[in-house]
N, C-alpha and C positions, 0 to 999 in steps of 0.2 A: 477402537472402542466406540459404542452407538451415543450420537449424541440427544442430548434432551434438552431439545432449544427452552421449553419451558422452565425446566427445571433451573437451567442457569438464567435462565432471565429473570426469573423469579430472586433464586441469591444474587444476583447483578441489582437488584432492586434494593435487597436487603444490605447489600455491602453500603452500598450510598443513603443509604435512609431517606428513601422516598418509600411515600405513601403508595397504596395500589390504585387511590381513588385518583393521587395527584398524574401516576402514572396514564390510568382512563382517559384521565380530562386532556390529556396532554397527545393522544394519539386519537381523542376524540371514538370515545369505545364508553360503556359502560364496565360499572366493578367488574360485574360477573361477566365480562366478557376478558374481562382480565386476570382471575380467579379459572379461568378455562385455560385461556394459555398456558397457564402456570402448569398445568397437566399436560399440556400438547409434546408432544417427541418432534415433532414437524410445526416449521409456520409457515403462511405463503410470504415469498422476497418481500412485497412492497409493504406488509405488516411489519415483518423482520427488520426493516430498512427504515420506518418510522419510530419504531421503539429505541433500535439504538438512536438514530439522531436525540431523542427524545431525552434516552439513557444518557449521551455522548461518552458510546462506549461502544468498539467495531462488535458487534455480536456474530456477521461473518464469518470472523476470524475462526472460530473456530470449525470451520468446514474444511477451513482449509489446512488444517493440523488430520484429516482423518486420510484416509486414502480413497480414491485413484488422486483427489485432488492435489493431495501433496506432495504426492508422484511429480504430478504437474508442475508444479509451481518452484519445486525442487530442481526439475529439468530449466528451467524459465529461467533462473536464478544463476543456476549454472554457466549455462548459454549467454547471458547477462555478461556475466563475470569476463566470462572469454571477450567476449566482442568490444567491453571495456579494453581490457591489458591490449587487444589488438591497435585499439582508437588510441590510447597512451602510445603504442609505438611508433605509430603515425605520424601523429603530434609533435612526436622527438626527430622523428625525421624531415619534418618537414620545417622544424625549428634552427635545424642545423642547416643547410640548405640555403634559408633565408639568412644566418649568420656566415655562410659561403657566398652569396650572393651579395650582401652588404659589402662583406672585402672586397669582391669583383670590380663594383661599383665604385669604391673608395679610389682602388688603383688605377681603371680607368678616369678618373674625376682628376686624378693627379697628373695625367699623363696628358689628358683635353689642359688643365688649366699652364702647363709647362711649355702648350705650341703657342 
């Protein structure tokens, strides 16, 4: 599905109950520019970020729901999950090793105390 970011922005503004003139003031443009934004299918990143910050809404998220970015994100997530599981296993092994070394240390300390 093709993203029409202007329409998404307009729907978000309406849902949040924000007036177009307030959005215009918030991103330092005129109301006419905001109406033009509503009609645009795409928007430059800097402007999209300004609008996202003003609306306190991540408008970039819609692009990550579309291919090919969605595939990249899913691959990254899958890779990170695998790495996380490997790291948990490594931590568990190290915890076990620490526990064994602490036991050995106690035994050695007792022997030293006997002498």
